[in-house]
FIMI-742570 format. One line per 4 residues: number of its first residue (from 1); their letters; for each residue y, x, z of C-alpha. Coordinates in pm, 1 decimal, always signed. Layout:
BEGIN
NUM	a	Y X Z ~ ...
END
This chain:
BEGIN
1	xxxx	-7872.8 -6607.7 +12574.5 ~ -8145.3 -6527.9 +12825.4 ~ -8404.0 -6747.0 +12651.1 ~ -8306.6 -6589.1 +12320.2
5	xxxx	-8339.1 -6224.7 +12428.5 ~ -8624.9 -6239.5 +12678.8 ~ -8896.0 -6328.7 +12422.0 ~ -8795.1 -6023.8 +12216.6
9	xxxx	-8811.3 -5801.0 +12523.8 ~ -9143.2 -5959.7 +12620.1 ~ -9284.7 -5879.0 +12275.6 ~ -9185.4 -5512.4 +12309.2
13	xxxx	-9341.2 -5496.9 +12656.4 ~ -9666.7 -5654.0 +12535.4 ~ -9682.8 -5415.1 +12240.3 ~ -9631.3 -5119.3 +12471.1
17	xxxx	-9892.6 -5245.5 +12715.4 ~ -10150.0 -5283.9 +12437.0 ~ -10074.3 -4933.6 +12309.4 ~ -10115.2 -4790.1 +12659.4
21	xxxx	-10444.7 -4973.2 +12714.0 ~ -10597.1 -4766.2 +12434.0 ~ -10539.1 -4445.5 +12633.2 ~ -10624.0 -4573.9 +12980.9
25	xxxx	-11006.3 -4525.1 +12960.2 ~ -10966.6 -4159.9 +12861.1 ~ -10682.5 -4096.3 +13111.5 ~ -10781.1 -4321.3 +13397.8
29	xxxx	-10744.1 -4030.7 +13642.5 ~ -10391.5 -3950.7 +13524.9 ~ -10143.3 -4118.6 +13763.7 ~ -9858.0 -4092.1 +13511.2
33	xxxx	-10054.4 -4282.7 +13245.1 ~ -10152.8 -4553.7 +13493.3 ~ -9795.0 -4583.2 +13620.1 ~ -9657.2 -4605.7 +13266.1
37	xxxx	-9910.8 -4875.6 +13180.1 ~ -9793.7 -5064.9 +13489.7 ~ -9431.5 -5031.1 +13370.8 ~ -9507.9 -5220.9 +13051.1
41	xxxx	-9718.4 -5482.8 +13233.2 ~ -9455.9 -5543.2 +13502.7 ~ -9174.4 -5551.6 +13248.7 ~ -9359.5 -5812.7 +13045.5
45	xxxx	-9421.6 -6024.4 +13354.8 ~ -9056.9 -6005.6 +13460.3 ~ -8943.0 -6137.7 +13122.3 ~ -9218.4 -6398.8 +13109.9
49	xxxx	-9134.2 -6539.6 +13454.9 ~ -8765.2 -6569.6 +13359.8 ~ -8812.5 -6776.0 +13043.8 ~ -8716.3 -7137.7 +13115.5
53	xxxx	-9052.7 -7306.9 +13029.1 ~ -9244.8 -7058.5 +13246.6 ~ -8982.8 -7094.6 +13522.5 ~ -9045.8 -7471.3 +13530.2
57	xxxx	-9422.5 -7422.2 +13514.8 ~ -9420.5 -7184.6 +13815.1 ~ -9207.6 -7431.1 +14013.3 ~ -9459.5 -7709.7 +13955.3
61	xxxx	-9772.7 -7500.5 +14011.4 ~ -9658.2 -7302.1 +14314.9 ~ -9454.7 -7585.1 +14467.3 ~ -9147.9 -7372.2 +14538.5
65	xxxx	-8823.6 -7426.6 +14351.1 ~ -8695.1 -7120.0 +14164.1 ~ -8992.0 -6906.7 +14276.5 ~ -8959.9 -6724.5 +13943.6
69	xxxx	-8656.4 -6541.4 +14084.7 ~ -8834.5 -6323.8 +14344.8 ~ -9142.0 -6292.6 +14121.3 ~ -8943.7 -6162.0 +13823.0
73	xxxx	-8713.1 -5941.7 +14026.9 ~ -9002.7 -5814.1 +14235.7 ~ -9167.0 -5700.4 +13910.3 ~ -8841.5 -5527.8 +13811.7
77	xxxx	-8824.8 -5334.4 +14139.9 ~ -9193.9 -5240.3 +14107.1 ~ -9149.3 -5114.1 +13751.0 ~ -8843.7 -4910.9 +13855.2
81	xxxx	-9060.5 -4742.8 +14119.5 ~ -9339.1 -4685.5 +13863.7 ~ -9092.3 -4525.5 +13621.8 ~ -8997.0 -4278.7 +13891.1
85	xxxx	-9366.9 -4208.3 +13949.9 ~ -9406.2 -4123.9 +13580.1 ~ -9112.4 -3883.7 +13587.4 ~ -9232.5 -3732.5 +13913.8
89	xxxx	-9572.2 -3642.0 +13768.3 ~ -9420.3 -3521.3 +13442.3 ~ -9167.0 -3296.2 +13608.1 ~ -9324.5 -3174.8 +13935.7
93	xxxx	-9637.6 -2987.3 +14044.6 ~ -9923.7 -3226.8 +14137.9 ~ -9905.7 -3157.1 +14513.3 ~ -9534.3 -3240.2 +14525.8
97	xxxx	-9567.1 -3526.7 +14279.6 ~ -9819.7 -3715.7 +14493.0 ~ -9593.8 -3704.2 +14798.0 ~ -9283.2 -3810.6 +14606.5
101	xxxx	-9472.7 -4083.3 +14417.7 ~ -9589.0 -4237.4 +14745.7 ~ -9229.0 -4233.2 +14869.6 ~ -9103.9 -4413.6 +14557.8
105	xxxx	-9378.0 -4675.7 +14574.7 ~ -9317.7 -4726.0 +14945.2 ~ -8946.1 -4775.1 +14887.4 ~ -9019.7 -5026.7 +14612.3
109	xxxx	-9253.6 -5226.6 +14835.9 ~ -8989.9 -5224.5 +15110.4 ~ -8725.4 -5368.6 +14877.3 ~ -8966.9 -5634.5 +14749.2
113	xxxx	-9051.7 -5737.0 +15104.5 ~ -8681.0 -5767.9 +15183.8 ~ -8623.3 -5982.1 +14875.6 ~ -8906.0 -6219.0 +14970.8
117	xxxx	-8770.7 -6260.1 +15324.8 ~ -8416.9 -6330.9 +15203.6 ~ -8538.7 -6572.5 +14937.8 ~ -8734.7 -6762.1 +15202.1
121	xxxx	-8406.9 -6814.3 +15389.4 ~ -8246.1 -6980.4 +15089.0 ~ -8253.1 -7359.1 +15059.2 ~ -8279.0 -7420.7 +14684.3
125	xxxx	-8254.6 -7787.8 +14597.8 ~ -8314.7 -7791.1 +14221.2 ~ -8444.5 -7556.1 +13949.6 ~ -8166.5 -7336.8 +13811.4
129	xxxx	-8332.3 -7129.3 +13532.5 ~ -8006.8 -7070.0 +13341.4 ~ -7739.0 -7029.9 +13608.7 ~ -7921.8 -6939.8 +13930.4
133	xxxx	-7688.8 -6650.3 +14018.1 ~ -7371.6 -6846.5 +13945.3 ~ -7495.5 -7148.2 +14144.2 ~ -7577.3 -6945.1 +14456.0
137	xxxx	-7300.8 -6686.8 +14424.3 ~ -7112.7 -6842.2 +14722.4 ~ -7418.1 -6850.0 +14951.2 ~ -7409.3 -6569.0 +15209.0
141	xxxx	-7788.0 -6534.0 +15217.5 ~ -7803.7 -6507.8 +14842.2 ~ -7517.7 -6256.8 +14850.1 ~ -7735.2 -6041.0 +15077.0
145	xxxx	-8035.5 -6098.3 +14848.8 ~ -7840.5 -6006.4 +14535.2 ~ -7679.7 -5706.2 +14707.4 ~ -8022.4 -5566.7 +14803.6
149	xxxx	-8166.2 -5629.7 +14459.0 ~ -7876.5 -5498.5 +14254.7 ~ -7835.1 -5191.8 +14477.7 ~ -8200.6 -5096.3 +14429.9
153	xxxx	-8180.9 -5179.7 +14059.0 ~ -7862.9 -4978.9 +13998.7 ~ -7980.1 -4674.5 +14194.3 ~ -8312.2 -4683.8 +14013.5
157	xxxx	-8148.2 -4696.4 +13670.9 ~ -7905.1 -4417.8 +13762.9 ~ -8188.4 -4196.4 +13885.0 ~ -8385.9 -4283.4 +13572.1
161	xxxx	-8104.7 -4198.8 +13329.4 ~ -8024.4 -3870.4 +13502.5 ~ -8386.7 -3759.5 +13541.2 ~ -8482.6 -3849.3 +13182.5
165	xxxx	-8187.2 -3663.6 +13036.1 ~ -8257.3 -3350.0 +13240.8 ~ -8631.6 -3358.7 +13176.9 ~ -8572.6 -3420.7 +12806.4
169	xxxx	-8358.8 -3106.0 +12785.3 ~ -8638.3 -2899.3 +12943.1 ~ -8923.5 -3047.3 +12738.4 ~ -8997.7 -2872.6 +12410.3
173	xxxx	-9234.6 -3141.1 +12275.7 ~ -9032.1 -3334.1 +12016.7 ~ -9158.8 -3693.2 +12068.6 ~ -9139.5 -3662.4 +12447.4
177	xxxx	-8785.3 -3524.3 +12432.7 ~ -8670.6 -3798.2 +12193.9 ~ -8843.0 -4067.7 +12399.4 ~ -8686.4 -3951.6 +12725.8
181	xxxx	-8340.2 -3952.0 +12574.0 ~ -8389.3 -4307.3 +12444.9 ~ -8499.7 -4409.5 +12795.0 ~ -8185.4 -4246.9 +12939.4
185	xxxx	-7962.9 -4435.9 +12693.6 ~ -8140.3 -4763.6 +12769.2 ~ -8107.0 -4712.4 +13143.8 ~ -7736.3 -4642.1 +13101.5
189	xxxx	-7684.1 -4963.4 +12903.1 ~ -7852.6 -5170.0 +13177.6 ~ -7573.5 -5063.9 +13410.4 ~ -7362.1 -5326.6 +13232.3
193	xxxx	-7595.0 -5587.3 +13382.6 ~ -7554.9 -5420.2 +13722.0 ~ -7176.0 -5427.6 +13692.9 ~ -7170.9 -5802.7 +13627.5
197	xxxx	-7410.2 -5875.0 +13913.9 ~ -7203.6 -5661.9 +14151.7 ~ -6903.4 -5857.1 +14029.0 ~ -7089.1 -6180.9 +14113.3
201	xxxx	-7125.6 -6066.9 +14473.9 ~ -6759.5 -5967.0 +14502.6 ~ -6634.8 -6279.6 +14324.2 ~ -6830.6 -6495.8 +14567.6
205	xxxx	-6616.7 -6377.5 +14859.0 ~ -6302.3 -6479.6 +14671.6 ~ -6447.4 -6812.6 +14555.2 ~ -6417.3 -6692.6 +14193.5
209	xxxx	-6670.1 -6702.9 +13908.9 ~ -6786.7 -6458.7 +13640.5 ~ -6947.8 -6726.4 +13424.0 ~ -6778.5 -6585.2 +13113.3
213	xxxx	-6963.9 -6256.4 +13164.7 ~ -7315.3 -6401.0 +13188.6 ~ -7399.6 -6341.5 +12822.1 ~ -7274.5 -5983.1 +12849.2
217	xxxx	-7498.8 -5927.1 +13152.2 ~ -7811.1 -6052.3 +12972.9 ~ -7727.7 -5858.0 +12655.1 ~ -7693.0 -5533.8 +12852.0
221	xxxx	-8003.5 -5603.0 +13056.8 ~ -8229.7 -5691.9 +12763.9 ~ -8104.1 -5436.7 +12512.5 ~ -8122.8 -5166.7 +12778.3
225	xxxx	-8474.7 -5275.4 +12870.6 ~ -8585.4 -5279.9 +12506.0 ~ -8450.9 -4927.5 +12452.6 ~ -8612.4 -4808.5 +12774.3
229	xxxx	-8951.4 -4951.0 +12678.3 ~ -8917.1 -4810.4 +12327.6 ~ -8838.1 -4467.8 +12467.5 ~ -9145.8 -4472.7 +12688.9
233	xxxx	-9349.5 -4578.2 +12386.4 ~ -9235.6 -4299.9 +12150.3 ~ -9466.1 -4022.2 +12285.5 ~ -9761.1 -4262.3 +12305.7
237	xxxx	-9716.9 -4386.9 +11948.8 ~ -9672.2 -4029.1 +11827.5 ~ -9993.6 -3915.6 +11998.6 ~ -10186.6 -4217.4 +11873.5
241	xxxx	-10055.0 -4166.4 +11519.1 ~ -10175.1 -3807.4 +11530.3 ~ -10512.7 -3921.8 +11664.8 ~ -10539.2 -4184.8 +11391.9
245	xxxx	-10455.1 -3928.7 +11123.6 ~ -10709.9 -3687.0 +11271.1 ~ -10973.2 -3963.1 +11261.3 ~ -10886.7 -4050.7 +10901.0
249	xxxx	-10889.5 -3683.2 +10805.4 ~ -11235.6 -3643.5 +10957.0 ~ -11364.5 -3933.7 +10745.3 ~ -11205.3 -3788.0 +10433.2
253	xxxx	-11344.9 -3442.4 +10508.2 ~ -11692.6 -3584.3 +10567.6 ~ -11678.3 -3762.2 +10231.3 ~ -11535.4 -3461.8 +10043.4
257	xxxx	-11810.6 -3232.8 +10173.5 ~ -12084.0 -3464.5 +10044.8 ~ -12099.7 -3299.5 +9699.1 ~ -12137.8 -2954.4 +9853.7
261	xxxx	-12396.4 -3080.1 +10103.0 ~ -12599.5 -3246.4 +9827.4 ~ -12603.8 -2921.1 +9631.7 ~ -12775.2 -2741.4 +9918.6
265	xxxx	-12992.9 -3036.7 +10017.8 ~ -13134.4 -3065.2 +9666.3 ~ -13299.7 -2720.9 +9693.2 ~ -13338.9 -2694.1 +10072.1
269	xxxx	-13392.6 -3041.6 +10225.0 ~ -13501.2 -2875.4 +10548.2 ~ -13134.4 -2814.9 +10636.6 ~ -13099.5 -3182.3 +10735.1
273	xxxx	-13102.5 -3200.1 +11113.8 ~ -13343.6 -3459.0 +11262.5 ~ -13184.0 -3754.9 +11439.1 ~ -13493.7 -3948.6 +11544.0
277	xxxx	-13563.2 -3696.0 +11819.4 ~ -13234.7 -3766.7 +11999.1 ~ -13224.3 -3981.1 +12311.0 ~ -13028.2 -4307.8 +12324.4
281	xxxx	-12703.6 -4150.5 +12452.2 ~ -12719.6 -3874.1 +12192.5 ~ -12782.6 -4126.1 +11916.1 ~ -12479.5 -4324.3 +12023.5
285	xxxx	-12266.0 -4010.7 +12006.9 ~ -12419.2 -3920.9 +11670.4 ~ -12260.0 -4231.3 +11518.8 ~ -11908.7 -4094.0 +11576.5
289	xxxx	-11735.5 -3940.0 +11277.7 ~ -11667.9 -3620.9 +11473.6 ~ -12040.3 -3567.0 +11528.0 ~ -12121.0 -3655.0 +11166.1
293	xxxx	-11863.1 -3409.6 +11035.0 ~ -11985.4 -3133.1 +11267.4 ~ -12344.4 -3202.5 +11162.3 ~ -12257.8 -3190.6 +10792.0
297	xxxx	-12071.1 -2862.1 +10834.6 ~ -12364.2 -2713.8 +11028.9 ~ -12612.5 -2821.4 +10762.5 ~ -12394.2 -2671.0 +10489.0
301	xxxx	-12379.3 -2344.4 +10681.3 ~ -12759.6 -2354.1 +10708.8 ~ -12774.8 -2410.9 +10333.8 ~ -12554.9 -2110.5 +10274.4
305	xxxx	-12788.8 -1902.9 +10487.1 ~ -13087.5 -2020.3 +10280.8 ~ -12943.8 -1910.6 +9946.7 ~ -12767.5 -1602.4 +10078.6
309	xxxx	-13067.4 -1389.0 +9980.5 ~ -13020.7 -1500.2 +9618.4 ~ -12657.8 -1387.4 +9581.9 ~ -12614.7 -1137.3 +9300.0
313	xxxx	-12330.8 -884.0 +9315.4 ~ -12291.4 -903.9 +8937.0 ~ -12224.1 -1279.4 +8959.6 ~ -11961.7 -1218.9 +9225.2
317	xxxx	-11793.6 -941.9 +9024.6 ~ -11775.6 -1146.2 +8703.5 ~ -11652.3 -1452.5 +8891.8 ~ -11376.3 -1254.7 +9061.7
321	xxxx	-11261.0 -1111.6 +8729.2 ~ -11262.3 -1456.3 +8570.8 ~ -11060.7 -1628.3 +8845.0 ~ -10818.5 -1338.9 +8886.6
325	xxxx	-10740.8 -1369.6 +8517.7 ~ -10656.8 -1735.6 +8584.5 ~ -10404.8 -1629.0 +8852.4 ~ -10603.1 -1709.1 +9167.7
329	xxxx	-10571.8 -1483.5 +9470.9 ~ -10630.8 -1475.3 +9843.3 ~ -10826.8 -1762.0 +9998.0 ~ -10810.6 -1966.1 +9675.8
333	xxxx	-10980.3 -1683.0 +9490.3 ~ -11246.6 -1644.5 +9760.2 ~ -11318.9 -2019.3 +9756.6 ~ -11356.4 -2028.2 +9376.7
337	xxxx	-11583.5 -1723.2 +9373.7 ~ -11791.9 -1866.1 +9660.0 ~ -11838.1 -2191.0 +9464.7 ~ -11966.3 -1990.3 +9166.9
341	xxxx	-12197.9 -1793.0 +9395.8 ~ -12339.4 -2114.8 +9542.8 ~ -12416.4 -2260.5 +9200.8 ~ -12570.8 -1934.4 +9081.6
345	xxxx	-12764.9 -1889.1 +9406.5 ~ -12908.6 -2240.9 +9394.2 ~ -13018.1 -2186.7 +9032.5 ~ -13172.6 -1849.4 +9119.3
349	xxxx	-13366.4 -1997.2 +9410.9 ~ -13496.2 -2277.8 +9191.1 ~ -13630.3 -2013.3 +8947.4 ~ -13756.2 -1786.2 +9224.7
353	xxxx	-13532.7 -1510.5 +9088.9 ~ -13429.8 -1297.8 +9386.5 ~ -13200.9 -1000.1 +9300.8 ~ -13297.0 -645.8 +9390.6
357	xxxx	-13182.0 -524.9 +9737.5 ~ -12914.1 -300.5 +9587.3 ~ -12764.9 -602.1 +9403.2 ~ -12748.0 -834.3 +9705.0
361	xxxx	-12402.9 -933.1 +9827.4 ~ -12237.8 -1178.6 +10067.1 ~ -12023.7 -1483.5 +10001.7 ~ -11670.2 -1400.6 +9894.4
365	xxxx	-11525.1 -1609.1 +10182.0 ~ -11755.4 -1460.1 +10447.1 ~ -11465.0 -1279.0 +10616.3 ~ -11234.4 -1582.4 +10629.8
369	xxxx	-11091.4 -1647.9 +10978.5 ~ -11254.1 -1961.9 +11123.8 ~ -11152.9 -1915.8 +11486.9 ~ -10980.8 -2256.4 +11517.5
373	xxxx	-11181.5 -2583.2 +11536.0 ~ -11086.4 -2709.6 +11188.9 ~ -11080.2 -2368.4 +11017.9 ~ -11450.9 -2388.6 +10937.2
377	xxxx	-11407.9 -2735.8 +10786.4 ~ -11105.7 -2622.4 +10585.5 ~ -11302.2 -2325.4 +10448.0 ~ -11591.0 -2550.6 +10341.1
381	xxxx	-11350.5 -2803.8 +10188.1 ~ -11187.0 -2529.9 +9981.2 ~ -11526.3 -2437.0 +9838.4 ~ -11623.0 -2802.0 +9787.4
385	xxxx	-11308.0 -2863.8 +9581.6 ~ -11392.0 -2570.3 +9353.9 ~ -11754.6 -2673.8 +9329.4 ~ -11653.9 -3020.3 +9211.6
389	xxxx	-11420.0 -2882.3 +8948.6 ~ -11655.2 -2630.5 +8790.1 ~ -12014.0 -2734.1 +8853.5 ~ -12174.3 -2546.1 +8563.7
393	xxxx	-11982.9 -2223.4 +8505.1 ~ -12167.3 -1986.0 +8739.4 ~ -12524.2 -2087.0 +8642.1 ~ -12426.5 -2049.3 +8274.8
397	xxxx	-12299.1 -1695.8 +8332.7 ~ -12609.1 -1602.0 +8528.4 ~ -12840.8 -1728.6 +8254.9 ~ -12639.7 -1526.1 +8005.3
401	xx	-12684.0 -1208.7 +8210.2 ~ -13049.6 -1260.9 +8293.4
END
C-alpha cells in the first residue's frame, strides 16, 4: 500500500513545489512563501525516501540500514514546523510572527535531534522498508522513538487543523478560505495514521500486533497529506491563474489596439516613442508585454491629442444622433461617437481642413473615468472595437457636409 500511495503523494508535492518556485523570486523576502515552498519540498523528500527502491539505495550509499526512517520522518517534522510558520505569518502581526516562527522551528529541530539520537541507539540488522514499525514495535528504544515522533506529529496536525479552520473563517479571500479548509480536513484525516501508530506503541507492551491496520494507516497518512498539499496549493494556483489571464489579456489588448494605433500612426508617425535611446536595462523591460501595452496606449493618447484640433462639433452631433437612433447609450454611445470623430479628424488633418474655433469640440469619451490601471485600456479598446466595425462612416458624413 505504501509503495502504491507514496508516488501519488510525491507527484502532488513536486507539482506544488514547481508552482511555488514561480513565485519565490518575486517573494523571496516573504517568510510565509519561503516556508510554504519548504513544505512542498520536504513533503516530497519524505515520500521519496520512503519508497522501497529509494530506501534500498540510501542504505547502500549511506551505509546505514533503514536510514530512510529518520530522514523521511525528520522531513515530516520539519514540514510540520514550516506549516506552522506559514500560519503564524498569515495570522499574526510581523513582530509577533517572527518570534513564534523561531519557536516552532526550534521545537522542530529539537524533535529531529531527539529522533536521530534514538535511532542511533537502535540495532537494525536488515532493511525493513515495508514493515519497519511492526518489526521494531517490541523494542523499547524504538517505542521511545515512535512515541516522540508520533506525539510531535499528532500535536502538529491537531494545531494545523484547528488553526486552519479558525483562520479560514476569518479570511474573506475565497481561494485562501477554501484552501485552508481543505488543509484542515487533510490534517484531520492524518490523525487516523497517528491513531494506528499510537496503537503500535501500546500493542508493543502487550506483545500484540496491529498488522491488520497497516494499510489503514498508510491510506489515512497519504490521503490526508494529499489533501493538505492540495489545500496549500489552492491560493497559489488561483493567484497564478489570475496572473496568467492578466498576461493573456494584455497580449489580446495589445493586438486589438493595433488597428486604432495604425490609424493615428498613418497621419502622425511622430507619436511612435523611440526605443533606440533606451539603455540596456530599459530595453530589456521594454520587451515585456506590460511595457508594450502601456507604450501603445500612450502613443494612441498622443495621436488623439494630435487630431483633437480637427474635431468638428457638427460631426459629433450627427454621430450622436445616428448612434442614439440605433439604441446605443452611455459608454457604448461615447465609444462609437469617438470612433467616428477619430476617422473624421484623421481625414480632416490629411486635407488640412481645421474647423473654426467656435466649431471645435472634444472627444465624446473625454470625461470617462480612467482612474483604475486598466480603465484607460478598456476605454481605448471600446473605441477600437467601434473603429474596426465602421471604418468609413464618419469620413463619408464629413465629406457630405463639407
